[in-house]
Each structure stands twice: as C-alpha cells, then as structure tokens.
C-alpha positions in Angstrom: 54.2 -32.9 116.2 53.0 -33.2 119.8 53.0 -30.6 122.4 51.1 -32.6 125.0 52.3 -35.6 127.1 49.1 -37.6 127.1 47.8 -36.1 130.3 47.9 -32.8 132.2 48.5 -29.4 130.7 50.0 -29.2 127.2 53.4 -27.8 126.8 54.2 -24.3 125.5 54.3 -24.3 121.6 57.6 -23.3 120.1 58.4 -21.8 116.7 58.3 -25.2 115.0 54.6 -25.4 115.8 53.9 -22.0 114.3 55.8 -22.9 111.2 53.9 -26.2 110.7 50.5 -24.5 111.1 51.5 -21.5 108.9 52.6 -23.8 106.1 49.5 -26.1 106.2 47.1 -26.2 103.3 44.3 -26.8 105.8 44.0 -27.4 109.5 41.7 -29.7 111.5 41.3 -29.1 115.3 39.9 -32.0 117.3 40.6 -31.1 121.0 38.5 -33.7 122.8 38.4 -31.4 125.8 42.1 -31.7 126.7 42.8 -28.0 125.9 45.7 -28.6 123.6 44.0 -26.2 121.1 44.0 -23.5 123.8 47.8 -23.7 123.9 48.1 -22.8 120.2 45.0 -20.6 120.0 46.9 -17.5 118.9 48.5 -19.4 116.1 45.2 -20.9 115.1 43.6 -17.5 115.0 46.3 -16.3 112.6 45.9 -19.4 110.4 42.1 -19.1 110.1 42.5 -15.7 108.3 44.0 -17.3 105.2 43.8 -21.2 105.5 40.7 -23.5 105.7 40.3 -24.4 109.3 37.8 -27.1 110.4 37.0 -27.3 114.1 35.5 -30.5 115.6 34.2 -29.2 118.9 33.8 -30.8 122.3 31.4 -29.6 125.0 34.4 -29.5 127.5 36.9 -28.1 125.0 37.8 -24.6 123.9 35.5 -22.7 121.6 36.5 -22.4 117.9 38.6 -19.5 116.9 36.8 -16.8 114.9 37.0 -17.3 111.2 36.8 -21.1 111.2 35.7 -22.3 107.7 33.5 -25.0 109.3 32.7 -26.2 112.8 31.3 -29.8 112.9 29.4 -30.7 116.1 27.3 -33.8 116.1 23.7 -33.7 117.2 24.4 -34.4 120.8 27.2 -31.8 121.0 25.0 -29.2 119.3 22.3 -29.8 121.8 24.7 -29.6 124.7 26.3 -26.4 123.4 23.0 -24.8 122.5 20.1 -26.3 124.5 17.8 -23.3 123.9 16.1 -24.7 120.7 14.0 -27.6 121.8 13.4 -30.8 119.9 15.3 -32.9 117.3 13.6 -31.6 114.1 15.7 -30.2 111.3 14.3 -26.7 112.2 15.6 -27.0 115.7 19.1 -28.0 114.6 19.0 -25.2 112.0 18.4 -22.8 114.8 21.2 -24.3 116.9 23.6 -24.2 114.0 22.9 -20.6 113.1 23.2 -19.5 116.8 26.5 -21.4 117.1 27.8 -19.9 113.9 27.1 -16.4 115.1 28.5 -17.1 118.6 31.7 -18.5 117.2 31.9 -16.2 114.2 32.4 -19.2 112.0 31.7 -19.2 108.3 29.5 -22.2 108.7 28.4 -24.9 111.2 27.8 -28.4 109.9 25.8 -30.5 112.4 26.1 -34.2 111.7 22.8 -36.0 112.2 23.6 -39.7 111.8 21.7 -41.4 109.0 19.9 -38.1 108.2 23.1 -36.6 106.9 24.6 -33.2 107.7 22.8 -29.8 108.1 24.9 -26.8 107.1 23.9 -23.4 108.5 25.4 -19.9 108.3 25.5 -17.0 110.7 22.2 -15.1 110.6 20.1 -18.1 109.7 18.7 -18.3 106.2 17.8 -21.6 104.5 20.1 -24.4 105.7 21.5 -26.9 103.3 20.8 -30.6 104.1 23.4 -33.0 102.7 21.7 -36.5 103.0 23.7 -39.7 103.4 24.0 -41.6 100.1 22.6 -44.7 101.8 21.7 -46.0 105.2 24.9 -47.4 106.6 24.5 -50.3 109.0 27.4 -50.9 111.5 29.3 -49.5 114.4 29.5 -45.7 114.0 32.6 -45.4 116.2 35.2 -43.3 114.4 32.7 -42.0 111.8 32.9 -38.5 113.1 36.7 -38.5 112.8 36.4 -39.9 109.3 33.9 -37.2 108.4 36.0 -34.3 109.8 39.3 -35.6 108.3 37.7 -36.0 104.9 36.2 -32.5 105.1 39.4 -30.8 105.8 41.3 -32.8 103.1 38.7 -31.8 100.6 39.0 -28.1 101.5 42.8 -28.5 101.2 42.1 -29.8 97.6 40.2 -26.5 96.8 36.7 -27.8 97.1 33.9 -25.5 98.4 32.5 -26.3 101.8 29.3 -27.7 100.3 31.3 -30.0 98.0 33.7 -31.0 100.9 30.7 -32.0 103.1 29.2 -34.1 100.3 32.4 -36.0 99.9 32.8 -36.4 103.7 29.2 -37.6 104.2 29.8 -40.3 101.5 33.1 -41.3 103.0 31.7 -41.6 106.6 28.8 -43.7 105.3 31.2 -46.0 103.5 33.5 -46.2 106.6 30.6 -47.3 108.8 29.3 -49.8 106.2 32.8 -51.3 105.9 33.0 -52.0 109.6 34.3 -48.7 110.9 37.0 -48.7 113.6 36.5 -52.4 114.1 37.9 -53.2 110.6 41.7 -53.3 110.7 41.9 -52.9 106.9 40.6 -49.3 107.3 43.5 -48.5 109.6 46.1 -49.0 106.9 47.0 -46.1 104.5 45.3 -46.4 101.2 47.5 -47.1 98.2 48.0 -44.2 95.9 45.4 -44.2 93.2 46.5 -45.2 89.7 46.0 -42.9 86.7 42.3 -42.0 86.2 40.6 -43.8 83.4 39.7 -41.7 80.3 35.9 -41.2 80.6 35.8 -41.6 76.8 36.9 -45.2 77.2 33.5 -46.0 78.6 31.8 -44.8 75.4 34.0 -47.0 73.2 33.6 -50.0 75.5 29.9 -49.6 75.6 29.7 -49.4 71.8 31.8 -52.6 71.5 29.5 -54.4 74.0 26.3 -53.4 72.2 27.7 -54.5 68.9 28.9 -57.8 70.3 25.3 -58.7 71.3 23.9 -57.6 68.0 22.5 -54.3 69.1 22.4 -50.9 67.3 24.8 -48.1 68.3 23.4 -44.6 67.9 25.5 -41.5 68.1 24.9 -37.7 67.8 27.1 -34.7 68.4 27.2 -31.0 69.0 28.2 -28.3 71.5 25.2 -28.6 73.9 26.3 -25.4 75.5 22.9 -24.7 77.1 20.8 -27.9 77.0 17.2 -26.9 76.2 13.9 -28.6 75.2 15.1 -29.0 71.6 18.1 -30.9 72.7 16.1 -33.1 75.1 13.6 -34.0 72.4 16.3 -34.8 69.9 18.2 -37.0 72.4 15.1 -38.9 73.4 14.2 -39.6 69.8 17.7 -40.7 69.0 17.8 -43.1 71.9 14.7 -44.8 70.7 16.4 -45.7 67.4 18.8 -48.2 68.9 20.2 -49.9 72.0 22.5 -47.1 73.2 23.1 -43.4 72.6 26.6 -41.9 72.6 27.0 -38.1 72.5 30.1 -36.8 70.8 30.7 -33.4 72.5 32.8 -30.6 71.1 35.6 -29.6 73.5 35.9 -26.0 74.8 38.6 -25.1 72.2 36.5 -26.7 69.5 33.4 -24.7 70.5 35.4 -21.4 70.7 36.7 -22.0 67.2 33.2 -22.7 65.8 31.1 -20.2 67.8 33.5 -17.4 68.4 34.5 -15.3 71.5 32.5 -15.9 74.7 31.7 -19.5 73.9 31.3 -22.0 75.4 29.2 -20.6 78.2 29.8 -23.8 80.1 33.0 -25.8 80.2 33.1 -29.3 78.7 33.2 -31.0 82.1 29.9 -29.4 83.0 28.3 -29.9 79.7 29.3 -33.6 79.7 27.9 -34.0 83.3 24.5 -32.5 82.3 24.2 -34.8 79.3 25.3 -37.9 81.2 22.5 -37.2 83.7 19.8 -37.4 81.1 18.1 -40.8 80.9 18.4 -40.9 77.1 22.2 -40.6 77.1 24.3 -43.7 77.8 27.8 -42.2 77.3 29.6 -39.0 76.4 32.9 -38.6 74.6 34.6 -35.2 74.2 36.6 -34.5 71.0 39.1 -31.8 70.3 38.7 -31.4 66.5 36.3 -29.1 64.7 34.3 -32.0 63.3 33.7 -35.5 64.8 35.1 -37.7 62.0 38.0 -38.9 64.0 35.9 -40.0 67.0 33.3 -41.5 64.7 35.9 -43.6 62.9 36.8 -45.1 66.3 33.3 -45.3 67.6 31.8 -46.7 64.3 28.1 -46.1 65.2 25.4 -47.8 63.2 23.3 -44.6 63.1 24.5 -40.9 63.2 21.8 -38.5 64.2 21.5 -34.7 63.7 18.6 -32.3 64.1 16.2 -31.1 61.4 18.2 -28.0 60.6 20.4 -30.3 58.5 19.7 -32.5 55.6 21.2 -36.0 55.4 22.9 -35.2 52.1 24.6 -32.1 53.7 26.1 -34.0 56.6 29.8 -34.3 56.1 29.8 -37.4 58.3 27.4 -39.3 56.0 30.1 -40.5 53.6 32.2 -41.7 56.5 29.3 -43.7 58.0 28.8 -45.5 54.7 32.3 -46.9 54.8 31.3 -49.3 57.5 27.7 -49.7 56.6 26.4 -47.0 58.9 23.6 -44.5 58.1 23.3 -40.7 58.8 19.7 -39.6 59.6 18.0 -36.3 60.4 15.3 -36.1 63.1 12.6 -33.5 63.6 13.8 -30.6 65.7 11.7 -28.1 67.8 11.7 -24.8 66.1 12.8 -21.7 67.9 15.0 -23.5 70.4 18.7 -22.8 70.2 21.6 -22.0 72.5 22.4 -18.8 70.6 18.8 -17.5 71.0 18.8 -18.3 74.7 22.2 -16.6 75.2 20.9 -13.5 73.4 17.7 -13.4 75.5 19.8 -13.8 78.6 22.1 -11.0 77.6 19.2 -8.7 76.7 17.5 -9.5 80.1 20.7 -8.7 81.9 21.1 -5.4 80.1 17.5 -4.4 80.9 18.0 -5.4 84.6 21.2 -3.3 84.8 19.5 -0.3 83.3 16.5 -0.7 85.7 18.9 -0.8 88.7 20.7 2.3 87.6 24.1 0.4 87.4 
C-alpha cells in the first residue's frame, strides 16, 4: 500500500493504512529521507508499543519513533548522526550506538560494520554484543543493507529475540553479497516455499549405514545428558575412540520426565541435542521417545553399545539385543562424583542459600 506518489510530499494516510500497520506481526521502516514515515508517525508510535518495529534510518530522514525494537544504521550513518565519538574502533561505534539508543529511546541500536559484522548496543551503554559475519563476503554490497533489515524484521516476526534475529540477518546479508547481490537476477525472484524439514535423526541412521558400508565400527551410547559435565565428556571421548563414529541416543523430554520425575529435564531435548552435537567426540544425535533405547538401537544396529561404569555389562538390558546382530555391550570407566542429579542438588542448595542471604 503506497501513500506517496514517487516524489513530493506523501499523501495523508487513511484508515486502511492504520489497519494494515495495526495487524502486522512486525514493521520495517526504511524512509530514505523522503519523509513518508513522518506521515504515518502517529500510527508507528502506536504500533511500536506492542509490535516489533525495526527502523532503518537515513541522515535526512525522520528520527525513529520511541520504542523501536531495533534501529539499524550503517557505520557511515551512525557517524553522520553522532559525530561526537571519534574514530572507527569498536569502542567508538559502541559509544555512538548507546548515545543513539538513548536519544531515540530505542530498545537497541545495531550498527552494521561491513565485514566486521554488527555491533548491538543498548541505552545506557554496557558491554555491546558483536555479531561477526560468518565469512568474508566478496562482491558488490549494494542491497546488502536492505537484505539485512528485511531479514531482521522477518525473524522478529517469527518470534526470535533481537540477538537471534541479528545473527540470522548477518548470515543472510553475507550470503546475499557472496551470491552477487543486487546484480544477480536470481535473487530478485521469490524463494520457493521450503519443503518439509528432514528429520535430524535421519542423519544418524545414514551415518551408521555409511560407516558400515566402508567396513567401519559404529559406536552408540545413550542417556538423558540433562546437564553435560566432565563425567559425560570423558565417557563420550572414550566411546568415540572405540570405533569410527559415535551416535548418542538421547531420551526425549517425556522419557526423561518419566524416568527422573517432576522438574526434569532441566533442559529441553533440542538444547541437550545441540550441546552434544557441538562436542568433537559426537558425530550424530538421535532422540527417542520410549523409556529405553531398544527400538532406536534395533534400527541403528551399532557394533558397540557403551555405558558408564555405574553399570555392569551383564545388567544392561540392551546387551541381549546387541547380540542378535553380533554387536557387543561394554562398560567404560566413569568419573566418580559427577552426576546431573548431584549438580542439580548443589545448584538448588546454592540458590536457597543466596535467597536467604538476600532476605527474599
């Protein structure tokens, strides 16, 4: 919906403009100094109270309305808008960002710094957050700022936090420049709707098949891994050295709750899986819903099933299943005194002591 005519003063917004803005899941303002935003400023002020609003400013444009979720000047714009802080260091841009955030009463100012990434600052200063570019993008940067701003507001509309939205936007802008930017006609066309997401567990099964096909040894272990500690890390590193890949079979949230009781898990399965997958010893993670891993093991068919030293190989219920395809269950040494339950109890005790000390 346009209220300008491509030149001159914009027209007076009608009720349809107000309805469009009020119903939006997020709003991006990119005025380019033509003052269209000024014509709908009252509506934008109302929207900013309850809807994520991203303002891409221009030195000749209108200032952002109070309450903007993010304002996204580039380095040159930040310098023009706030020339007081000298230099081009991160510290100088942090000062500019904090000053602009306070001036505009914005929740945050994200200054784009080219291949250095984005610097996010809040009103009142504090330690800024630097979101680096995932790689150095070579190419024409024309249009990268628009790509960055549009991706940011779309991510906020999807419910992401500003920090998460900026990470996504930095990656998209780098990919945009690397792919040719505004000079690549393929990027002008709408993207096809993504197909159904692949089940992450499929990667674990495909990995096991590939390792077996080349004569390798598939190792698996399992558990809740609610708070990964030194005992877990040592076990996983030892397990990985046994074979050519290590797959972790992870209890789902419902499975953990049934096994461990109320209040568990402390971390959801998606977070537990991400932590495990980040370890160098873990090649894949598969989440299972049952109380025990027999069903997932029957599909995975590992050569070796590993558990910590608080079990014996004879006591493992999975041992008999492993033998049906020639696999072997083994027990590895485990660091004494390390357990999620003990850590949770210590944390709860420490929190209680802290609350008493504060008088709460």
